[in-house]
N, C-alpha and C positions, 0 to 999 in steps of 0.2 A: 497105230498107231500116229497121227499124224504129227509130223513137221511144222513147224510153226513161223507162217509166214516168212516174217523178219529176217529169221535163221537162213532157210532158202536164199532170199534177197542178201544178205550180207555173203550165205559162200558164191553167189555167182557173180557180186562185185570184188569180192576177194580174186578166183581167176581171169575176170576180166583183167583188171589191173596188173594181175602177174605174167598175164601173156602177151600186153602190150609194153610192159617190161622187157619178156623174152623177145620180141620184135623189135623193139629200138637197140635192144644189148647184139643181136644178129646184125643187123643195119651197122651199127658203128663198126662191127666187127671187120665184115665184108668191105668197108668204106678205108677204113685203117690196112687192111691187110693186099686191099687195089691201088693203095694211094702207092708213088712213087718220086724221085727225084731230088732236091735235098742236093748235100754238098755233094755227097759220097752217091748219088743216083740210085740210093734206095738200099741198097746193099749194108749187110751188117756188117760192122768189124768185132777183128779179134777182140777186143773189147766188149764187144756187144755182146757177144757168146759166152767169154765169161761171166758177164755179169747176171745172164739169162741162167749159165751154168750151178753159178752161187745161190741164185734164189731159187730155182728146183733144189736144189740138194736144202738150203737153210728150212723150204715150205716141210720137203717130206722129213728132213730131223723134228718139226714140231709136230706134224703130224704124227709119225711114229711113236714122240715121247710122252705126246698125250695119250696116245691110245695104252700104250705103258706102263701109265699111271693106271687112266681107267681100268683095267685087267688086275696091276694088282690092286688097287684097293676094292674093288669086287672080291677079290679072294681072302684079303684080310679080316673084309666084312666091317670095311672102314662104310659105305657108302649109305 
């Protein structure tokens, strides 16, 4: 069975766009990681670490909560 030419072209375009976005994200990440200076000399303050910890905890809680709801729904036959 032959794959239509348009579908192959769309897939290639999608992969190309996603790769370009990945390269851009890596570039921005490297630039942000290596940039220094500012008032604190590029050091993270205690408040910065606290904000990071709270953000990580909130993200984990949300992810775990949503996964619990997915499994609960599947077990109860609600999906």
